[in-house]
N, C-alpha and C positions, 0 to 999 in steps of 0.2 A: 538790266535783264533779271527777272526773278530767278532764284536758285531752284533748280529742278532735280538736283542730286542724281539718283540712279537713272533718270530719264534722259540725261544729256546725250548718250550714244544714240538713243532712239530719235531724238530731235535732230542730231547731225545726219542721220540716215534720211529722215524726212526732208531736210533741207537739200541734201544731195539729189533726192528724187525730184524736187521742184526745179532745181537748177539744171540737172542733166536731162531728165526724161521729159519734163514739161517745158523746159527751156524758158523759165520765167526770168524776168529781170532781177538783178541782185537786190534791189529795193523791195520787190515783191516777195522774194524768198526770205529776206530779213524780217519783213513785217509778219508774214505767216508764221515763221518760227517764233517770233515774239508773242503772238497771240496764243499759240498753243502752249508756250512756256507759262504764260499767265494762268491758263486753265490748269495746267499740271501743278503749279504752285498752289492754287486754290484747292485742288483735289487732295493734295497731300495734307494741307492744313485742316481740311474739313472732313476727310475720310481716310485718316491715317490707317495704313495697313491694307487698304483695298486696292486690288489690281484694276487695270484699265478694262478688263472684261466685265467689271461690275458697274461701269459707267452706264447710266440710262439717260434718256432724253430729259427727264425731270432734273437730273443733276446739271446738265448743260444749261437748262433754263434757269436754275438757281444761280449758277455762275454768272450768267448774263445780267440777272437782276442785281447781283452784287456789283458788277461792273458799272451798271447804270447808277447805282447808289453812290459809288465813289466818284461820279462826275463825268464818266465817258460820254461823249456825244453819240447820238444815234448813228451817224456815219461811221464812227469808229467801231461801234458794236456790230454794224452791218458787215464791216470788213472782218471782224473777229469771227462772226458766224461762218463766213466763207472759208476762213483759215481752218476752223475746227472741222467743217464738213470735208475739206480736202484731206485733213489729217486722218480722220476716222475712216474715210473711204480708202485711203492708202493702207491703213492697218488691215482692213478687210482683204484688200487685194494681196497684201503680203502674208495673209493667213495668220496674222497676229491676233485677230479677233474673228469670231464667228458671225457677228452681226454689227451693223453700223448704228450706234445710238443717235447719231446726228441726222439720220435719214429724214426724220419728220420735223427737224428743227428749221423753222422759218425765220429769215432775217427780219428785223424791224422795218417798218415802212420808212423810207427816206423822203424828206422834203427836197424838192429840186434845189440844187446848189445855185447860189447867186452867181451870175456871170458878170465879172468886172471887165469892162473894155475901155480902151482909149478911143476917144473920138478922133477923126482924122486931124483935127486941129491940134489935139494934144500929142498925137504921134509925131506930127510935123514939128512941134515945139521941142520934143525930146531930141529928134534928129538934128534940128538947128543948133541945139546946145552942144551935142557931141561933135558936130562938124567943126566947132570952134576950138576943140581941144587940140593941143599941139604936141604934147609929149607922146612917147610911144604907147604907153598904156591907154591914154585917152584916144589916140588914133585907132587903136585896136577896138576900143569900146564902141567907137562910131560904127565900125564894120560889124561888130557883134549885134548891136541894136538894129542896124539896117537889115541884117540877116533874119533876126526875129520878126521884124516889122513886115518884111516882104516875102517870107516863105511860110510862116505859120509852123515852122519846125519845132519839135520838142527840145527841151534843154539838153537831154541826153543825146539826141541826134546831132545837135550842134557841137556838143563836147567831143563827140567821136568823129566829127567830120574831118576827113583826110584831104590833104592838098591834092592828091592825085584823083580825087573824086569830084573835083570842081572843074567844070567845063564852061569857061566864060564865052568861048566862041559859039558853042551851042546853047548858051544860057540855060544851063541845068546843073544840078548837083545830085549826087547819089548819097543817101543817108541810110544808116542802119537803125531801123525803128524797133518797135516792140516785137517781142518774139523773134528777134534776130532776122526780121524781114527787111530786105533791101527795097528801096523804092527811089524812083527818080523824081526830083522836085524841080518844077520850072522856076526860072529866075526872071523877074521882070526887068525891064531896061534900067530903072533907077538903081536897083541893087547891083546889076552887072557893072555899072559905072563905079559904084563905091568899092566893090570887091576888086575890080581891076586896079584901082589906085592902091588899095591895101596890098595886093599881091606884088605890085611893082615897087612901091616905095616904102612900105612898112614891114612886110613879112621878112624881107632879107635882113632886117636889123634885129629880129627876134630870134630866140633859141632855135637851133636846128632840130626839128622833130617832124614826123610825118603828118602831124595834125595841123589843121589850118590855124586854129586859135590856141594860144599858149597861156599858161597861168603865169602872170607877171607879178603876182603877190609874193613878196620876199619871204614871208613866214610860212608858206605852204609848199614844202619841197615835194616834188612829184617826179619820179624817174621818167615818166612818159612826157612830162612837161605840157600835157594837154590842159586846156582850160576846163576845169572840173565843173560839175553842175552847180556846186556851191559857189564857185567863183563866178559863174554866169549869173547866178542869183544876185550876187553882190554887184556885178556890173549893171544889172537892170535897176537895182535900187539907186545906185550912184547916178546913173543917167537921168532917171526921172526926177530925183530930188534936185539934181543940178539944174533941171529945167523949171524947178519950182512947182511941180505937180504934187498935190496932196494925195493921201490914201496909201494903199498897199501896192507895192510894185514887185512883180515877180515874172519869170519867163512865160508862164502859161497865160498871163494876161495879154501878152502880145499874140499868142496863138488864138485866144478868144477874139481879139480885135480883128485879126486877119480873116478868120472864118466869118465873122459878122459882116465885114465889109464885102466879102465875096457874095454872101447871100443877099445882102441889100442891093448889090449891083446887078442881081439877076442871074448869077452863075448857077447852073444846075447843081442839085444836091450831090449827084453822082460824081461830078467833076470836083466839087469841094472835098468829097470823101477821098478821092484819089490823091489830091494835093496834100491833105492832112495825114493820110495814111491810116484812117480809121478802118479797123477790121470789119466793123458792122456799120451799116448806114444809119442805124439807130443813134449812134453817137453823133453823127453829123446832123441829124434831125433836131438835135438839141438847140441848134442855132436858128431854126426856122421860127421859133416862138417870137423872135425879135421883130419879125415882120408884123405879127399881130400887135405888138406894142406900138409899132409905127402907125398902124391903121387906127388904133385907139387914140393916139395923140392927134391924128388928123381929124378924127370924128369930134374930138373935144374942141378942136379949133373951129369946126363948122358949127357945132350945136351949142357951145358954151357962150352965151351972150351976156353973161353976168359982168 
């Protein structure tokens, strides 16, 4: 984190605002604070002695150019612009500034992110591998991967999943999503079977905690004993590599795969949105482009006679 000297108390207040008033996730608060700290460090280095009331849009643009020159990706600069706009809008609302210099600051255009998905065969291969694991950590890994595979839940939602929020009789679970929004997620029959075995045979052998999945890594002490997001990321990597799959492996890849399968199976976009917990249907529409890719491949099969 860049040193911002006298601005630290201001940054702390801004972070408190994002956390308490806007109810942002800890990672979002941390990122926004970091982006603003980067700007303040640049401002002090290039405009020593100038107050924040002297910041103009051209200064913000100069900072972003400097960020690009040091190798930041467009997606990161996009996020930095959003962080700066939130910061200066907050300063105006707090009557720390008379005008917002970021009001006309436009974020750079972002190219669509590539969506990595597992094919149904690859997903099955990973679950076949984890199903053969016999130690406690391996048996929990199987339940974790099955939950990712058949719910599309976010890593943070699975990390915070409590035992008393799992209803295997009704085949549903309640998760705490972005913005502290609760939602009910349906459980398909294959997952209900895996989780029933986990709850009956495995969970009683694991540490006592309200959370369904626990962190079994011996070098990561956690008073809550929950399986942290980083631990879930590790479990996803180990599961896919154990199955011999190449490429990058991370929790959100399972979420992408789940959404893609539902869209390809013909489920309505509104239903997919509800299952995934997207606040805006625009986020869910991201997956509909895959139908176009399927059509293109089919057209190639019909018309490519080479």
